[in-house]
C-alpha positions as CSV (number, residue, x, y, z in Angstrom):
1,M,103.3,81.9,95.5
2,L,104.2,79.3,98.0
3,V,102.9,79.4,101.6
4,N,104.5,76.9,103.9
5,Q,101.9,74.8,105.7
6,L,103.6,74.7,109.1
7,H,100.6,73.6,111.1
8,P,97.0,72.5,110.7
9,W,94.3,75.1,111.5
10,P,93.5,74.9,115.2
11,A,90.0,74.1,116.6
12,T,90.6,75.4,120.1
13,A,92.2,78.4,121.9
14,E,94.7,76.0,123.5
15,E,95.8,74.7,120.1
16,A,96.1,78.2,118.7
17,Q,98.2,79.4,121.6
18,A,100.5,76.5,121.2
19,I,101.0,77.3,117.5
20,Q,101.8,80.9,118.4
21,D,104.3,79.8,121.0
22,R,106.0,77.3,118.6
23,L,106.3,79.8,115.8
24,R,107.2,82.9,117.8
25,P,110.9,82.1,118.1
26,H,111.1,82.1,114.2
27,V,110.3,85.8,114.1
28,E,113.3,87.9,112.8
29,L,113.3,91.7,113.4
30,T,116.0,92.5,110.8
31,G,115.8,92.3,107.1
32,P,115.8,94.3,103.8
33,T,115.2,98.0,103.8
34,T,113.9,98.5,100.2
35,F,111.2,96.7,98.2
36,T,110.1,96.6,94.6
37,A,106.6,95.2,95.1
38,V,104.4,95.5,98.2
39,A,101.3,93.6,99.1
40,G,98.4,94.9,101.2
41,L,96.2,92.4,103.0
42,D,92.8,92.9,104.6
43,V,89.6,90.9,105.4
44,H,86.0,92.1,105.4
45,Y,83.2,90.3,107.3
46,Y,79.7,90.1,105.9
47,G,76.8,88.0,107.2
48,D,77.6,86.2,110.4
49,D,80.9,84.5,109.8
50,R,81.5,84.9,106.1
51,V,84.8,86.7,105.2
52,R,86.3,88.0,102.0
53,A,90.1,88.2,102.1
54,A,91.9,90.5,99.7
55,V,95.5,90.8,98.6
56,V,96.6,93.7,96.4
57,V,100.2,93.9,95.1
58,L,101.5,97.4,94.2
59,D,104.6,98.6,92.5
60,A,106.5,100.1,95.4
61,A,107.8,103.1,93.4
62,T,104.7,104.2,91.6
63,L,102.0,102.6,93.9
64,T,100.2,101.3,90.8
65,V,98.3,98.0,91.2
66,L,100.1,95.0,89.7
67,E,97.7,92.2,90.8
68,Q,94.8,91.6,93.1
69,V,93.1,88.5,94.5
70,T,90.1,87.8,96.6
71,V,88.9,84.7,98.4
72,E,85.6,84.2,100.1
73,D,85.4,81.7,103.0
74,E,83.8,81.0,106.4
75,A,85.6,82.1,109.6
76,R,85.6,78.8,111.5
77,F,87.7,79.8,114.6
78,P,85.8,81.6,117.4
79,Y,86.5,85.2,118.3
80,V,89.1,85.0,121.1
81,P,91.2,88.1,122.1
82,G,94.8,87.7,121.0
83,L,93.8,84.8,118.6
84,F,91.7,86.8,116.1
85,A,94.2,86.1,113.4
86,F,93.1,82.5,113.2
87,R,89.7,83.7,111.9
88,E,91.4,85.4,109.0
89,L,94.5,83.4,108.2
90,P,92.9,80.5,106.2
91,A,91.3,82.9,103.7
92,L,94.4,85.1,103.5
93,V,96.7,82.1,102.9
94,R,94.4,80.9,100.1
95,A,94.5,84.4,98.5
96,L,98.3,84.6,98.8
97,E,98.6,81.2,97.1
98,R,96.8,82.5,94.1
99,L,99.2,85.3,93.5
100,T,101.5,85.2,90.4
101,T,103.3,88.4,91.4
102,M,105.8,87.8,94.3
103,P,105.7,90.8,96.7
104,G,108.8,91.7,98.7
105,L,106.8,93.0,101.7
106,L,103.4,92.2,103.2
107,V,101.6,95.1,104.8
108,C,98.8,93.7,107.0
109,D,95.8,95.5,108.5
110,G,96.7,94.4,112.0
111,Y,99.6,93.9,114.2
112,G,103.0,92.3,114.4
113,V,104.9,91.9,117.7
114,A,102.6,94.6,119.2
115,H,100.4,91.7,120.4
116,P,99.6,90.1,123.8
117,R,101.7,87.0,122.9
118,G,104.2,88.9,120.7
119,F,102.8,87.1,117.6
120,G,100.2,89.0,115.7
121,L,98.8,88.5,112.2
122,A,101.9,90.1,110.5
123,C,104.2,87.8,112.4
124,H,102.2,84.7,111.5
125,L,102.0,85.6,107.8
126,G,105.6,86.5,107.6
127,V,106.8,83.2,109.2
128,L,104.4,81.1,106.9
129,T,105.6,82.9,103.7
130,G,109.2,83.7,104.7
131,L,108.5,87.3,103.5
132,P,109.1,90.5,105.3
133,A,105.9,91.5,106.9
134,M,104.6,94.4,109.0
135,G,101.4,95.4,110.7
136,V,99.6,98.8,110.5
137,G,96.7,99.0,112.9
138,K,94.0,101.7,112.9
139,T,93.6,101.6,116.7
140,P,96.0,100.9,119.5
141,F,95.9,97.3,120.8
142,V,98.5,96.7,123.5
143,G,101.1,98.6,125.4
144,D,101.4,102.3,126.2
145,H,102.4,105.3,124.1
146,A,102.3,109.1,124.2
147,A,100.6,111.1,121.4
148,P,103.1,111.9,118.7
149,G,103.6,115.4,117.4
150,R,101.0,116.8,115.0
151,E,103.4,116.9,112.0
152,R,103.6,114.2,109.4
153,G,106.4,111.8,110.3
154,A,106.2,112.3,114.1
155,W,106.1,109.1,116.1
156,T,106.3,107.8,119.7
157,P,107.2,104.3,120.9
158,I,104.7,101.7,121.9
159,T,106.0,99.9,125.0
160,L,104.8,96.7,126.5
161,D,106.3,95.1,129.6
162,G,109.4,97.3,129.3
163,S,110.1,96.5,125.6
164,T,109.4,98.6,122.5
165,V,107.0,96.7,120.3
166,G,105.9,99.4,117.8
167,R,105.3,103.0,117.1
168,A,102.4,105.4,116.9
169,V,103.1,107.2,113.6
170,R,101.6,110.3,112.3
171,T,101.1,109.8,108.5
172,R,99.1,113.0,108.0
173,E,99.5,116.3,109.8
174,G,96.8,116.7,112.5
175,V,95.2,113.3,111.7
176,K,95.0,110.3,114.1
177,P,98.2,108.2,114.0
178,V,98.5,104.6,112.8
179,Y,100.1,101.9,114.9
180,V,103.0,100.3,113.2
181,S,104.8,97.1,114.4
182,P,107.2,94.7,112.7
183,G,106.0,91.2,111.9
184,H,108.9,89.3,110.4
185,R,112.2,90.1,108.6
186,I,111.9,93.8,109.0
187,S,113.1,96.3,111.7
188,L,110.9,98.8,113.4
189,E,112.8,101.6,111.8
190,T,112.2,100.2,108.3
191,A,108.5,99.5,109.1
192,T,108.1,103.1,110.1
193,E,109.8,104.3,107.0
194,Q,107.6,102.1,104.8
195,A,104.4,103.2,106.6
196,L,105.2,106.8,105.8
197,R,106.5,106.2,102.2
198,L,103.4,104.2,101.4
199,S,101.1,106.9,102.7
200,P,101.7,109.9,100.5
201,R,98.2,111.2,100.6
202,Y,96.0,109.5,103.2
203,R,96.2,108.2,106.7
204,L,96.5,104.5,105.8
205,P,99.2,103.1,103.5
206,E,98.1,102.6,99.9
207,P,98.4,98.8,100.0
208,I,96.0,98.5,102.9
209,R,93.6,101.1,101.4
210,H,93.4,99.1,98.2
211,A,93.0,95.8,100.0
212,D,90.3,97.3,102.2
213,H,88.3,98.5,99.2
214,L,88.7,95.2,97.4
215,A,87.7,93.2,100.5
216,R,84.6,95.3,101.0
217,H,83.4,95.5,97.4
218,G,85.0,92.5,95.7
């Protein structure tokens, strides 16, 4: 698949922040509500700065794997809060470029607009690819939220500076919630629906579970 090279990879935090500021206005928070193929994306770190990026495409109806790709690389950008995506983006982009199956939705292990600069990994990948993208985080990152009810499907808004940027969503009864935020070309409502639909048995959506396993084990 084609990934638009909208910028060179930055070497400094100032360059990275400038890229986020330039691309953030391109984020759209409306889009399709149904998808036929869904890709999960994750990155595993091993050694010092070595990474393995994984992309797994699933049939959205059956959740069977259609295609999977891994790329190993070195994380060249330093760890800077709010700019962590730049450590993972080069390898993820290379993995996406190797796909022969076009997904309709990218589900990222990370965040979308629930981000200090309003432009997390899911936003960035969505803008670069032009595809709908959403983030599902395992832990809260920014903003405030109350605990959702214990039942599956319960959610509460995540608010930051007076705006709603995501939801804490209970995908399994009595299990810790996940933290859902739209990235690009998807609404928060649709992102919530997809997080639940793609998590029929476990806490994490199946695309991310598959990508996490592939990134860890190759």
